[in-house]
All heavy atoms as an XYZ file, in Angstrom:
864
protein
N     111.786     89.914    101.124
C     111.415     91.191    101.692
C     112.001     92.302    100.812
O     113.157     92.237    100.416
C     111.956     91.284    103.120
C     111.645     92.606    103.774
S     112.203     92.704    105.489
C     111.026     91.631    106.250
N     111.218     93.323    100.510
C     111.705     94.426     99.662
C     112.652     95.344    100.427
O     112.837     95.204    101.636
C     110.413     95.164     99.312
C     109.509     94.910    100.478
C     109.842     93.504    100.935
N     113.217     96.308     99.704
C     113.989     97.363    100.368
C     113.100     98.005    101.418
O     111.876     98.034    101.280
C     114.377     98.460     99.379
S     115.663     98.036     98.234
N     113.739     98.518    102.444
C     113.028     99.283    103.457
C     113.753    100.608    103.628
O     114.956    100.702    103.390
C     112.978     98.532    104.778
C     112.060     97.309    104.693
C     112.204     96.405    105.887
N     113.528     95.818    105.817
C     114.288     95.535    106.877
N     113.854     95.747    108.081
N     115.483     95.020    106.734
N     112.999    101.602    104.038
C     113.557    102.938    104.209
C     113.310    103.373    105.647
O     112.217    103.198    106.178
C     112.906    103.942    103.240
C     113.134    103.507    101.788
C     113.425    105.352    103.489
C     112.338    104.298    100.772
N     114.332    103.928    106.269
C     114.210    104.505    107.597
C     114.397    106.007    107.446
O     115.362    106.457    106.823
C     115.276    103.941    108.564
C     115.162    104.598    109.934
C     115.149    102.429    108.671
N     113.454    106.771    107.981
C     113.600    108.224    107.985
C     113.718    108.696    109.427
O     112.977    108.251    110.297
C     112.432    108.956    107.270
C     112.428    108.662    105.795
C     111.101    108.608    107.880
N     114.684    109.536    109.667
C     114.858    110.130    110.987
C     113.847    111.260    111.117
O     113.730    112.108    110.227
C     116.276    110.653    111.133
S     116.659    111.279    112.775
N     113.110    111.246    112.212
C     112.119    112.297    112.458
C     112.107    112.585    113.957
O     111.221    112.194    114.685
C     110.717    111.865    111.999
C     110.579    111.715    110.502
C     110.651    113.091    109.840
N     110.425    113.042    108.416
C     111.374    113.076    107.510
N     112.638    113.111    107.875
N     111.081    113.098    106.234
N     113.148    113.280    114.412
C     113.227    113.540    115.845
C     113.587    114.996    116.078
O     112.940    115.874    115.547
C     114.218    112.576    116.492
C     114.050    112.450    117.997
O     112.954    112.755    118.511
O     115.010    112.039    118.666
N     114.671    115.244    116.769
C     114.962    116.598    117.231
C     115.283    117.574    116.096
O     114.910    118.735    116.171
C     116.098    116.574    118.247
S     117.630    115.863    117.638
N     115.942    117.118    115.059
C     116.295    118.004    113.943
C     115.631    117.548    112.646
O     114.953    118.318    111.988
C     117.805    118.058    113.757
S     118.662    118.826    115.157
N     115.838    116.291    112.302
C     115.232    115.759    111.079
C     113.714    115.792    111.225
O     113.175    115.452    112.271
C     115.669    114.316    110.845
S     117.433    114.091    110.576
N     113.054    116.209    110.173
C     111.602    116.212    110.202
C     111.003    117.305    111.063
O     109.829    117.273    111.378
N     111.801    118.282    111.426
C     111.310    119.347    112.297
C     111.429    120.699    111.596
O     112.086    120.822    110.564
C     112.118    119.374    113.595
O     113.365    120.000    113.386
N     110.812    121.726    112.179
C     110.948    123.071    111.602
C     112.377    123.592    111.578
O     112.662    124.583    110.922
C     110.068    123.933    112.520
C     109.099    122.985    113.140
C     109.849    121.685    113.273
N     113.306    122.930    112.267
C     114.717    123.338    112.217
C     115.264    123.214    110.799
O     116.181    123.924    110.421
C     115.562    122.489    113.167
C     115.296    122.754    114.616
C     116.185    121.873    115.481
C     115.893    122.058    116.944
N     116.718    121.183    117.784
N     114.708    122.268    110.025
C     115.079    122.124    108.620
C     113.961    122.795    107.837
O     112.895    122.225    107.636
C     115.244    120.643    108.215
C     115.625    120.533    106.746
C     116.266    119.950    109.099
N     114.211    124.019    107.434
C     113.163    124.824    106.814
C     112.969    124.492    105.335
O     113.872    123.972    104.680
C     113.487    126.328    106.955
O     114.716    126.589    106.285
C     113.594    126.726    108.411
N     111.780    124.799    104.847
C     111.498    124.662    103.425
C     111.245    123.242    102.961
O     111.209    122.992    101.761
N     111.089    122.305    103.890
C     110.860    120.913    103.525
C     109.488    120.493    104.038
O     109.164    120.710    105.202
C     111.936    119.986    104.135
C     111.660    118.529    103.788
C     113.327    120.388    103.684
N     108.698    119.887    103.172
C     107.435    119.295    103.587
C     107.766    117.874    104.030
O     107.810    116.949    103.217
C     106.426    119.312    102.434
C     105.064    118.794    102.833
O     104.969    118.050    103.842
O     104.098    119.108    102.128
N     108.034    117.709    105.309
C     108.492    116.433    105.845
C     107.456    115.333    105.674
O     107.810    114.189    105.374
C     108.874    116.590    107.316
C     109.917    117.629    107.540
N     111.230    117.441    107.195
C     109.831    118.884    108.054
C     111.920    118.532    107.496
N     111.094    119.419    108.015
N     106.198    115.668    105.827
C     105.133    114.676    105.656
C     105.074    114.212    104.211
O     104.983    113.006    103.938
C     103.779    115.256    106.099
O     103.887    115.638    107.484
C     102.661    114.250    105.931
N     105.144    115.142    103.277
C     105.120    114.778    101.851
C     106.336    113.920    101.496
O     106.218    112.970    100.719
C     105.074    116.025    100.979
N     107.489    114.247    102.070
C     108.694    113.462    101.802
C     108.502    112.015    102.271
O     108.774    111.070    101.525
C     109.900    114.086    102.504
C     111.199    113.340    102.235
C     112.364    113.920    103.003
O     112.308    114.021    104.230
N     113.400    114.316    102.281
N     108.021    111.840    103.487
C     107.799    110.493    104.013
C     106.746    109.759    103.192
O     106.925    108.584    102.849
C     107.389    110.568    105.496
O     108.416    111.257    106.224
C     107.194    109.194    106.096
N     105.664    110.444    102.855
C     104.613    109.822    102.043
C     105.143    109.386    100.688
O     104.817    108.304    100.191
C     103.434    110.775    101.864
C     102.645    110.998    103.142
O     102.828    110.233    104.119
O     101.848    111.959    103.173
N     105.965    110.212    100.068
C     106.518    109.882     98.752
C     107.417    108.654     98.832
O     107.359    107.770     97.980
C     107.294    111.083     98.191
C     107.895    110.834     96.839
C     106.797    110.631     95.795
N     107.374    110.206     94.544
C     107.316    108.956     94.073
N     106.673    108.022     94.721
N     107.886    108.660     92.926
N     108.236    108.585     99.869
C     109.103    107.423    100.039
C     108.281    106.163    100.302
O     108.629    105.083     99.835
C     110.112    107.672    101.157
C     111.159    108.747    100.853
C     111.973    109.060    102.098
C     112.059    108.338     99.693
N     107.164    106.318    101.016
C     106.276    105.167    101.284
C     105.667    104.600    100.004
O     105.272    103.444     99.978
C     105.151    105.575    102.222
C     105.520    105.505    103.658
C     104.307    105.532    104.585
N     104.782    105.371    105.936
C     104.798    106.329    106.845
N     104.310    107.519    106.568
N     105.273    106.094    108.054
N     105.583    105.403     98.976
C     105.074    104.904     97.697
C     106.077    103.954     97.037
O     105.702    103.144     96.199
C     104.759    106.070     96.757
C     103.593    106.916     97.216
C     103.389    108.152     96.363
O     104.009    108.265     95.283
O     102.613    109.024     96.784
N     107.344    104.076     97.423
C     108.397    103.248     96.822
C     108.716    102.001     97.647
O     109.096    100.976     97.085
C     109.672    104.074     96.641
N     108.578    102.092     98.968
C     108.960    100.981     99.844
C     108.383    101.209    101.239
O     108.003    102.331    101.574
C     110.480    100.884     99.932
N     108.363    100.163    102.062
C     107.955    100.354    103.452
C     108.890    101.350    104.145
O     110.108    101.300    103.948
C     108.085     98.960    104.070
C     108.041     98.012    102.915
C     108.648     98.751    101.757
N     108.313    102.231    104.944
C     109.089    103.255    105.647
C     108.868    103.099    107.146
O     107.743    102.936    107.603
C     108.672    104.680    105.204
C     109.316    105.744    106.089
C     109.038    104.915    103.753
N     109.972    103.154    107.869
C     109.919    103.190    109.331
C     110.411    104.558    109.764
O     111.455    105.032    109.303
C     110.808    102.102    109.934
C     110.759    102.071    111.467
C     111.511    100.889    112.032
N     112.927    100.928    111.795
C     113.819    101.521    112.597
N     113.430    102.151    113.678
N     115.101    101.485    112.296
N     109.651    105.191    110.636
C     110.044    106.486    111.181
C     110.818    106.217    112.464
O     110.352    105.495    113.348
C     108.814    107.375    111.443
C     109.213    108.672    112.113
C     108.075    107.642    110.135
N     112.009    106.778    112.532
C     112.909    106.533    113.652
C     113.075    107.772    114.516
O     112.941    108.900    114.044
C     114.281    106.128    113.098
O     115.220    106.022    114.140
N     113.407    107.526    115.769
C     113.886    108.611    116.610
C     115.269    108.996    116.099
O     115.739    108.463    115.096
C     113.960    108.160    118.065
C     112.574    107.984    118.689
O     111.608    108.586    118.191
O     112.475    107.232    119.682
N     115.947    109.851    116.795
C     117.224    110.406    116.370
C     118.224    109.318    115.959
O     118.445    108.357    116.689
C     117.822    111.242    117.493
S     119.310    112.126    117.003
N     118.812    109.497    114.785
C     119.839    108.589    114.282
C     121.246    109.114    114.567
O     122.232    108.563    114.096
C     119.653    108.350    112.782
C     118.393    107.559    112.422
C     118.213    107.502    110.907
C     118.446    106.154    113.001
N     121.323    110.211    115.321
C     122.599    110.714    115.847
C     123.515    111.322    114.784
O     124.731    111.242    114.902
C     123.312    109.604    116.619
C     124.346    110.132    117.595
O     124.241    111.305    118.002
O     125.270    109.371    117.945
N     122.924    111.880    113.749
C     123.706    112.640    112.768
C     122.955    113.939    112.459
O     122.696    114.276    111.317
C     124.003    111.834    111.478
C     125.119    110.850    111.692
C     122.771    111.141    110.959
N     122.624    114.653    113.514
C     121.767    115.839    113.413
C     122.297    116.869    112.424
O     121.520    117.545    111.755
C     121.579    116.464    114.785
S     120.738    115.366    115.960
N     123.616    116.981    112.313
C     124.189    117.961    111.389
C     123.949    117.588    109.934
O     124.200    118.388    109.039
C     125.689    118.155    111.661
C     126.544    116.932    111.412
C     126.566    115.922    112.566
O     125.934    116.149    113.606
O     127.224    114.887    112.399
N     123.409    116.386    109.675
C     123.118    115.924    108.315
C     121.615    115.875    108.036
O     121.189    115.253    107.066
C     123.723    114.529    108.103
C     125.228    114.487    108.201
C     125.899    115.193    107.047
O     125.432    115.150    105.917
N     126.993    115.864    107.322
N     120.800    116.501    108.882
C     119.338    116.444    108.738
C     118.918    116.954    107.359
O     119.495    117.912    106.862
C     118.673    117.286    109.824
N     118.028    116.272    106.777
C     117.215    115.099    107.049
C     117.950    113.852    106.610
O     118.490    113.795    105.525
C     115.905    115.160    106.275
C     114.896    116.115    106.867
O     114.717    116.164    108.062
N     114.233    116.863    106.021
N     117.925    112.828    107.475
C     118.647    111.597    107.221
C     117.670    110.509    106.786
O     116.610    110.338    107.380
C     119.425    111.151    108.469
C     120.107    109.816    108.247
C     120.448    112.219    108.862
N     118.069    109.781    105.741
C     117.303    108.660    105.206
C     118.270    107.490    105.069
O     119.384    107.660    104.574
C     116.704    109.017    103.821
C     116.026    107.813    103.191
C     115.739    110.189    103.933
N     117.855    106.320    105.529
C     118.674    105.116    105.388
C     117.898    104.134    104.522
O     116.746    103.815    104.826
C     118.997    104.476    106.754
C     119.885    103.248    106.565
C     119.649    105.485    107.690
N     118.514    103.686    103.436
C     117.895    102.695    102.556
C     118.511    101.348    102.887
O     119.725    101.159    102.750
C     118.099    103.046    101.063
C     117.455    101.980    100.179
C     117.536    104.424    100.758
N     117.665    100.436    103.334
C     118.112     99.096    103.680
C     117.839     98.160    102.521
O     116.778     98.239    101.896
C     117.404     98.616    104.940
C     117.712     99.501    106.140
C     116.930     99.102    107.366
O     115.825     98.593    107.283
N     117.519     99.355    108.524
N     118.776     97.269    102.217
C     118.593     96.392    101.061
C     117.469     95.383    101.270
O     117.122     95.035    102.400
C     119.941     95.683    100.932
C     120.565     95.775    102.274
C     120.038     97.027    102.915
N     116.937     94.934    100.156
C     115.981     93.835    100.179
C     116.723     92.561    100.572
O     117.959     92.535    100.635
C     115.360     93.661     98.791
O     116.368     93.285     97.865
N     115.976     91.504    100.800
C     116.610     90.216    101.090
C     117.527     89.820     99.940
O     118.668     89.397    100.157
C     115.526     89.141    101.324
O     114.691     89.567    102.394
C     116.138     87.798    101.655
N     117.047     89.974     98.722
C     117.851     89.658     97.538
C     119.083     90.565     97.452
O     120.183     90.109     97.142
C     116.994     89.811     96.287
C     117.693     89.488     94.997
C     116.825     89.721     93.765
O     115.637     90.061     93.899
O     117.361     89.573     92.659
N     118.890     91.847     97.740
C     120.013     92.786     97.704
C     121.066     92.468     98.745
O     122.265     92.545     98.485
N     120.626     92.091     99.945
C     121.583     91.727    100.999
C     122.353     90.468    100.596
O     123.565     90.382    100.786
C     120.879     91.519    102.331
C     121.869     91.327    103.465
C     121.256     91.455    104.820
N     120.829     92.774    105.183
C     121.621     93.740    105.655
N     122.914     93.533    105.762
N     121.129     94.898    105.987
N     121.646     89.498    100.003
C     122.313     88.270     99.546
C     123.346     88.577     98.471
O     124.353     87.869     98.352
C     121.279     87.276     99.021
N     123.128     89.652     97.715
C     124.060     90.058     96.658
C     125.162     90.974     97.191
O     125.961     91.501     96.424
C     123.301     90.750     95.533
N     125.198     91.188     98.511
C     126.249     92.007     99.098
C     125.844     93.430     99.434
O     126.663     94.216     99.897
N     124.588     93.788     99.196
C     124.121     95.138     99.497
C     124.090     95.401    100.993
O     123.783     94.515    101.789
N     124.428     96.603    101.369
C     124.405     97.035    102.761
C     123.588     98.318    102.858
O     123.399     99.018    101.858
C     125.826     97.288    103.271
C     126.683     96.031    103.303
C     126.158     95.051    104.355
N     126.831     93.776    104.323
C     126.320     92.650    103.824
N     125.129     92.643    103.271
N     126.987     91.527    103.870
N     123.131     98.664    104.058
C     122.369     99.913    104.203
C     123.160    101.111    103.687
O     124.376    101.194    103.870
C     122.129    100.013    105.709
C     122.200     98.593    106.190
C     123.251     97.942    105.320
N     122.452    102.015    103.047
C     123.061    103.248    102.536
C     122.457    104.418    103.298
O     121.237    104.608    103.310
C     122.827    103.398    101.014
C     123.355    104.735    100.519
C     123.493    102.245    100.267
N     123.318    105.180    103.940
C     122.915    106.349    104.711
C     123.011    107.578    103.814
O     124.043    107.799    103.165
C     123.840    106.524    105.911
C     123.624    105.512    107.000
C     123.804    104.166    106.920
C     123.189    105.790    108.313
N     123.510    103.589    108.119
C     123.132    104.561    109.008
C     122.849    106.961    109.001
C     122.739    104.468    110.332
C     122.464    106.870    110.326
C     122.410    105.637    110.977
N     121.962    108.364    103.816
C     121.900    109.583    103.011
C     121.561    110.748    103.932
O     120.626    110.660    104.735
C     120.837    109.441    101.916
C     121.025    108.226    100.991
C     119.749    107.905    100.243
C     122.163    108.485    100.028
N     122.307    111.815    103.810
C     122.069    112.991    104.639
C     121.782    114.216    103.797
O     122.028    114.234    102.592
N     121.249    115.234    104.451
C     120.884    116.496    103.812
C     119.859    116.275    102.692
O     119.896    116.947    101.668
C     122.124    117.232    103.295
C     123.179    117.554    104.362
C     124.428    118.129    103.720
C     122.624    118.491    105.418
N     118.946    115.341    102.906
C     117.896    115.042    101.926
C     116.783    116.059    102.166
O     115.810    115.788    102.862
C     117.400    113.586    102.059
C     116.342    113.301    101.006
C     118.561    112.617    101.951
N     116.962    117.239    101.585
C     116.092    118.367    101.897
C     115.386    118.974    100.693
O     114.884    120.081    100.776
C     116.906    119.444    102.621
C     117.440    118.938    103.936
O     116.779    118.162    104.620
N     118.640    119.338    104.290
N     115.352    118.250     99.580
C     114.605    118.778     98.444
C     113.853    117.646     97.756
O     114.247    116.484     97.841
C     115.503    119.542     97.463
C     116.535    118.662     96.808
O     116.160    117.845     95.942
O     117.721    118.789     97.154
N     112.763    117.977     97.099
C     111.939    116.943     96.453
C     112.685    116.140     95.396
O     112.402    114.956     95.217
C     110.783    117.734     95.827
C     110.723    119.005     96.591
C     112.145    119.298     97.009
N     113.636    116.746     94.699
C     114.382    116.004     93.683
C     115.191    114.872     94.314
O     115.247    113.770     93.770
C     115.313    116.929     92.898
C     114.561    117.878     91.988
O     113.395    117.591     91.645
O     115.150    118.915     91.622
N     115.809    115.124     95.464
C     116.563    114.073     96.150
C     115.623    112.950     96.587
O     115.953    111.769     96.446
C     117.303    114.646     97.352
N     114.459    113.317     97.085
C     113.470    112.315     97.487
C     113.061    111.472     96.286
O     112.967    110.243     96.375
C     112.251    113.001     98.125
O     112.692    113.760     99.260
C     111.196    111.991     98.553
N     112.833    112.110     95.145
C     112.469    111.380     93.923
C     113.588    110.456     93.474
O     113.339    109.326     93.034
C     112.119    112.360     92.796
C     110.794    113.052     92.989
C     109.619    112.090     93.102
O     109.562    111.087     92.350
O     108.757    112.334     93.961
N     114.838    110.917     93.581
C     115.980    110.085     93.197
C     116.076    108.849     94.090
O     116.371    107.748     93.612
C     117.276    110.889     93.263
C     117.360    111.974     92.201
O     116.723    111.825     91.141
O     118.064    112.968     92.444
N     115.827    109.020     95.383
C     115.841    107.879     96.302
C     114.721    106.907     95.945
O     114.944    105.692     95.852
C     115.723    108.348     97.763
C     116.961    109.155     98.170
C     115.514    107.152     98.706
C     116.808    109.913     99.462
N     113.524    107.422     95.737
C     112.378    106.565     95.397
C     112.636    105.789     94.108
O     112.352    104.585     94.029
C     111.112    107.407     95.285
N     113.199    106.440     93.107
C     113.486    105.759     91.830
C     114.527    104.664     92.023
O     114.393    103.566     91.460
C     113.961    106.777     90.791
N     115.554    104.929     92.818
C     116.591    103.933     93.070
C     116.013    102.718     93.801
O     116.297    101.575     93.449
C     117.734    104.566     93.859
C     118.844    103.637     94.210
C     119.497    102.774     93.368
C     119.442    103.480     95.490
N     120.484    102.091     94.065
C     120.461    102.511     95.366
C     119.223    104.073     96.726
C     121.256    102.121     96.438
C     120.020    103.694     97.790
C     121.026    102.721     97.644
N     115.174    102.970     94.788
C     114.553    101.880     95.534
C     113.651    101.054     94.613
O     113.675     99.818     94.649
C     113.779    102.435     96.749
C     112.852    101.391     97.345
C     114.755    102.973     97.796
N     112.888    101.721     93.754
C     112.031    100.988     92.801
C     112.869    100.144     91.840
O     112.440     99.078     91.409
C     111.141    101.962     92.017
C     109.945    102.451     92.800
C     108.937    103.169     91.916
N     109.533    104.217     91.099
C     109.735    105.473     91.490
N     109.368    105.856     92.696
N     110.277    106.350     90.690
N     114.086    100.603     91.550
C     114.976     99.852     90.656
C     115.655     98.679     91.371
O     116.298     97.868     90.727
C     116.034    100.781     90.067
N     115.516     98.595     92.678
C     116.082     97.477     93.431
C     116.895     97.877     94.639
O     117.087     97.098     95.548
N     117.452     99.102     94.637
C     118.201     99.584     95.792
C     119.531     98.884     96.001
O     120.074     98.250     95.090
N     120.057     98.970     97.228
C     121.394     98.437     97.526
C     121.538     96.955     97.163
O     120.668     96.147     97.475
C     121.526     98.616     99.045
C     120.534     99.665     99.410
C     119.418     99.534     98.422
N     122.635     96.648     96.487
C     122.933     95.280     96.103
C     122.317     94.856     94.789
O     122.737     93.877     94.190
N     121.317     95.581     94.324
C     120.626     95.233     93.082
C     120.876     96.297     92.013
O     121.312     95.994     90.919
C     119.100     95.069     93.305
C     118.816     94.001     94.371
C     118.385     94.764     91.992
C     119.264     92.604     94.016
N     120.589     97.535     92.330
C     120.757     98.640     91.380
C     121.922     99.511     91.844
O     122.038     99.793     93.040
C     119.477     99.472     91.294
N     122.776     99.935     90.925
C     123.879    100.816     91.335
C     123.336    102.130     91.894
O     122.293    102.621     91.457
C     124.670    101.048     90.051
C     123.854    100.517     88.935
C     122.760     99.676     89.490
N     124.046    102.669     92.864
C     123.669    103.955     93.442
C     123.816    105.024     92.365
O     124.901    105.172     91.791
C     124.578    104.285     94.630
C     124.275    105.586     95.359
C     122.988    105.460     96.169
C     125.436    105.947     96.277
N     122.763    105.767     92.064
C     122.889    106.840     91.069
C     123.940    107.866     91.510
O     124.066    108.173     92.700
C     121.493    107.469     91.041
C     120.583    106.409     91.562
C     121.406    105.644     92.576
N     124.675    108.368     90.542
C     125.730    109.339     90.843
C     125.214    110.507     91.670
O     125.899    110.970     92.579
C     126.367    109.866     89.552
C     127.217    108.826     88.840
O     127.607    107.829     89.491
O     127.473    108.995     87.639
N     124.017    110.972     91.380
C     123.477    112.132     92.098
C     123.308    111.819     93.583
O     123.522    112.679     94.431
C     122.158    112.634     91.463
C     121.757    113.988     92.043
C     121.035    111.632     91.640
C     122.629    115.123     91.623
N     122.954    110.578     93.913
C     122.789    110.224     95.325
C     124.118    110.073     96.040
O     124.177    110.165     97.270
C     121.948    108.956     95.472
C     120.468    109.112     95.140
C     119.738    107.798     95.346
C     119.833    110.226     95.959
N     125.183    109.884     95.294
C     126.501    109.817     95.907
C     126.815    111.111     96.653
O     127.542    111.108     97.642
C     127.561    109.518     94.844
C     128.872    109.075     95.455
O     128.837    108.237     96.380
O     129.923    109.574     95.015
N     126.241    112.210     96.203
C     126.441    113.500     96.863
C     125.837    113.532     98.260
O     126.219    114.352     99.091
C     125.816    114.629     96.032
C     126.388    114.841     94.639
C     125.540    115.858     93.883
C     127.834    115.297     94.728
N     124.872    112.655     98.533
C     124.160    112.640     99.811
C     124.651    111.563    100.769
O     124.241    111.544    101.929
C     122.657    112.420     99.564
C     122.007    113.528     98.788
C     121.922    113.479     97.399
C     121.472    114.635     99.428
C     121.319    114.500     96.684
C     120.875    115.663     98.723
C     120.807    115.591     97.345
O     120.221    116.606     96.635
N     125.497    110.651    100.294
C     125.883    109.529    101.149
C     126.762    109.981    102.307
O     127.534    110.933    102.200
C     126.617    108.421    100.363
O     127.780    108.953     99.766
C     125.714    107.793     99.326
N     126.585    109.286    103.412
C     127.447    109.499    104.552
C     127.755    108.139    105.144
O     127.016    107.178    104.953
C     126.813    110.438    105.580
C     125.522    110.013    106.250
C     125.795    109.546    107.667
C     124.575    111.204    106.297
N     128.853    108.056    105.810
C     129.273    106.800    106.416
C     128.771    106.758    107.846
O     128.916    107.741    108.582
C     130.797    106.714    106.393
O     131.214    105.638    107.192
N     128.201    105.621    108.275
C     127.809    105.546    109.681
C     128.969    105.828    110.614
O     128.766    106.260    111.725
C     127.299    104.112    109.844
C     126.896    103.690    108.480
C     127.836    104.419    107.549
N     130.192    105.634    110.159
C     131.367    105.955    110.979
C     131.443    107.453    111.248
O     132.099    107.879    112.183
C     132.642    105.481    110.297
N     130.770    108.263    110.416
C     130.763    109.711    110.617
C     129.741    110.127    111.664
O     129.663    111.282    112.024
C     130.459    110.431    109.305
C     131.536    110.284    108.274
C     131.127    110.856    106.937
O     129.944    110.971    106.627
N     132.095    111.202    106.130
N     128.948    109.164    112.143
C     127.939    109.471    113.146
C     128.635    109.846    114.443
O     129.643    109.295    114.817
C     127.034    108.265    113.370
C     126.228    107.911    112.170
C     125.512    106.610    112.314
N     124.701    106.600    113.511
C     124.418    105.508    114.197
N     124.873    104.359    113.822
N     123.664    105.571    115.264
N     128.061    110.776    115.155
C     128.605    111.149    116.449
C     127.516    111.805    117.275
O     126.520    112.287    116.743
C     129.778    112.096    116.317
C     129.422    113.462    115.776
C     130.660    114.346    115.687
N     130.271    115.687    115.325
C     129.941    116.634    116.185
N     129.963    116.405    117.467
N     129.589    117.827    115.775
N     127.715    111.815    118.538
C     126.783    112.479    119.440
C     127.104    113.967    119.411
O     128.272    114.356    119.589
C     126.925    111.917    120.861
O     126.665    110.509    120.809
C     125.978    112.601    121.817
N     126.084    114.822    119.189
C     126.351    116.264    119.190
C     127.063    116.664    120.490
O     126.733    116.199    121.577
C     124.960    116.886    119.103
C     124.128    115.828    118.430
C     124.694    114.521    118.943
N     128.052    117.510    120.355
C     128.819    117.978    121.501
C     130.006    117.100    121.834
O     130.868    117.482    122.606
N     130.067    115.913    121.263
C     131.200    115.024    121.507
C     132.202    115.218    120.378
O     131.813    115.196    119.206
C     130.728    113.571    121.549
C     131.816    112.635    122.058
C     131.356    111.206    122.123
N     130.241    111.067    123.032
C     129.451    110.007    123.065
N     129.649    109.003    122.234
N     128.469    109.930    123.917
N     133.480    115.411    120.677
C     134.468    115.661    119.614
C     134.624    114.451    118.705
O     134.416    113.302    119.113
C     135.756    115.947    120.364
C     135.559    115.399    121.737
C     134.070    115.390    121.999
N     134.977    114.723    117.459
C     135.267    113.654    116.525
C     136.564    112.974    116.949
O     137.455    113.603    117.500
C     135.413    114.211    115.109
C     134.130    114.740    114.463
C     134.455    115.440    113.158
C     133.150    113.619    114.215
N     136.692    111.667    116.668
C     137.927    110.949    117.054
C     139.128    111.465    116.297
O     139.091    112.045    115.299
C     137.626    109.501    116.690
C     136.369    109.479    115.909
C     135.733    110.822    116.027
């Protein structure tokens, strides 16, 4: 199974709250690189738009884990994600330095209004 991409498209991500982004074009572009699943809220609204790259079967066998990316709000970031996924994604291709700027830890996820631990 190839890499898969999850895009958050709920209350904040994929909505007019994140201005200046063609959300449909972003999702379509990512679909050219890998299968995309559109998700309800991933609970990191302050990081909208959120994209999660899941490793391929081969990548997972090599130790790859899902990579969470936040604030993916420009076409260049979308292109960088698509290129990384085409190169193999998590576990196969190293994360490009530029995408390191977008990574977030699922441990940073929280419900809006709930204090951080």
